[in-house]
C-alpha positions in Angstrom: 0.0 0.0 0.0 1.2 3.5 -0.8 -0.2 6.9 0.1 0.6 10.4 -1.2 -0.5 13.6 0.5 -0.1 17.2 -0.8 -1.9 18.8 2.1 1.1 21.1 3.1 4.1 22.3 1.2 5.5 19.6 -1.0 4.3 16.0 -1.3 4.5 13.3 1.4 4.8 9.7 0.4 4.3 6.7 2.7 4.8 3.1 1.6 4.1 0.0 3.6 6.6 -2.0 1.5 10.3 -1.7 0.6 10.9 0.6 -2.3 14.5 -0.7 -2.6 15.0 -2.0 -6.1 17.1 -5.2 -5.4 18.1 -4.9 -9.1 14.4 -5.2 -10.1 14.0 -3.0 -13.2 10.3 -2.3 -12.5 11.0 -1.0 -9.0 13.9 1.1 -10.2 11.7 2.7 -12.9 9.0 3.3 -10.3 11.4 5.0 -7.8 13.1 7.1 -10.6 9.7 8.3 -11.9 8.7 9.4 -8.3 12.0 11.3 -8.0 11.6 12.9 -11.5 8.0 13.9 -10.7 9.2 15.9 -7.7 12.2 17.4 -9.6 14.8 15.4 -7.6 17.8 14.1 -9.5 21.0 12.5 -8.4 24.3 14.1 -9.0 25.9 10.6 -9.5 24.8 7.9 -12.0 26.2 4.6 -13.3 24.7 2.6 -16.2 25.2 -0.6 -14.2 22.8 -0.5 -11.2 24.9 -2.9 -9.2 27.8 -0.4 -9.1 27.8 2.0 -6.1 29.2 5.5 -6.4 29.8 8.2 -3.8 31.9 11.4 -3.8 33.8 13.1 -0.9 34.6 16.8 -1.4 37.2 18.9 0.3 38.2 22.4 -0.8 39.4 22.1 -4.5 39.7 18.4 -4.6 37.2 15.5 -4.4 37.4 11.7 -4.3 35.0 9.6 -6.4 34.5 6.1 -5.0 33.3 3.5 -7.4 32.5 0.0 -5.9 31.8 -3.0 -8.1 30.3 -5.9 -6.1 31.6 -9.5 -6.1 30.2 -11.9 -8.6 26.9 -13.3 -7.7 26.1 -10.7 -5.0 23.5 -9.2 -7.3 21.7 -10.9 -10.2 23.1 -8.2 -12.6 26.7 -9.3 -11.9 26.5 -13.1 -12.2 30.0 -13.4 -13.6 33.5 -12.1 -12.7 34.4 -9.9 -15.6 35.6 -6.6 -16.9 33.2 -4.3 -18.7 32.6 -0.7 -19.7 30.1 1.4 -17.7 28.9 4.9 -18.2 29.2 7.2 -15.2 27.7 10.6 -14.9 28.9 13.1 -12.3 27.2 16.5 -12.0 30.1 18.4 -10.4 28.3 21.8 -10.3 25.4 20.3 -8.4 28.0 19.0 -5.9 29.6 22.4 -5.5 32.6 22.0 -7.7 32.7 24.8 -10.2 35.8 23.9 -12.3 35.5 23.8 -16.1 38.0 20.9 -16.4 39.1 18.2 -14.0 41.8 15.5 -13.9 40.6 12.1 -12.7 43.4 10.0 -11.3 42.9 6.4 -10.1 44.6 6.4 -6.7 44.7 2.6 -6.5 46.3 2.1 -9.9 49.9 2.9 -8.8 52.4 5.7 -9.3 52.4 5.3 -13.1 48.7 5.9 -13.5 47.9 8.5 -16.1 45.1 10.9 -15.2 42.0 11.1 -17.3 41.1 14.6 -18.4 37.4 15.6 -18.7 35.4 18.8 -18.9 32.7 19.2 -16.3 30.1 19.1 -19.1 31.4 15.8 -20.5 31.2 14.2 -17.0 27.7 15.5 -16.6 26.7 13.9 -20.0 28.5 10.7 -19.1 31.9 9.1 -19.8 32.8 5.5 -20.3 35.2 3.8 -17.9 36.4 0.2 -17.7 35.7 -1.6 -14.4 36.4 -5.1 -13.1 34.0 -7.1 -11.0 34.7 -7.4 -8.1 36.8 -4.3 -7.5 36.8 -0.8 -6.1 38.2 2.4 -7.4 39.2 5.8 -5.9 39.4 8.6 -8.4 41.0 11.8 -7.2 39.3 14.7 -9.0 41.6 17.7 -9.3 40.5 21.0 -10.7 42.7 22.1 -13.7 
């Protein structure tokens, strides 16, 4: 059962069931449509719903964490593999106003070459190769 009330400012939603997706496409579409209906959008997005992303910001730098779960943890990642995913990061929404950023994988070693992106290209989406299971820490430096 779900109830929506617009009696006061905004809309209040109450559900008597879990709205967590559990990688169920129908639930994900339902939750995304509720958020879109209320003009709520996430600043972080990944094309693979099993991949978690978060960002920690400090002054002129930020760290983007990308966590790929172990094989079999979720139905979408039934194999241990390497694949391309699209990530979108709206840096302006997160308070980072730089026009260009360098994205360095901190766990790749000293010889890691930074990837260079514009803020707009990150907002539209960029392709990165990820391994399952694995985790990544990308240092975002303003250029």
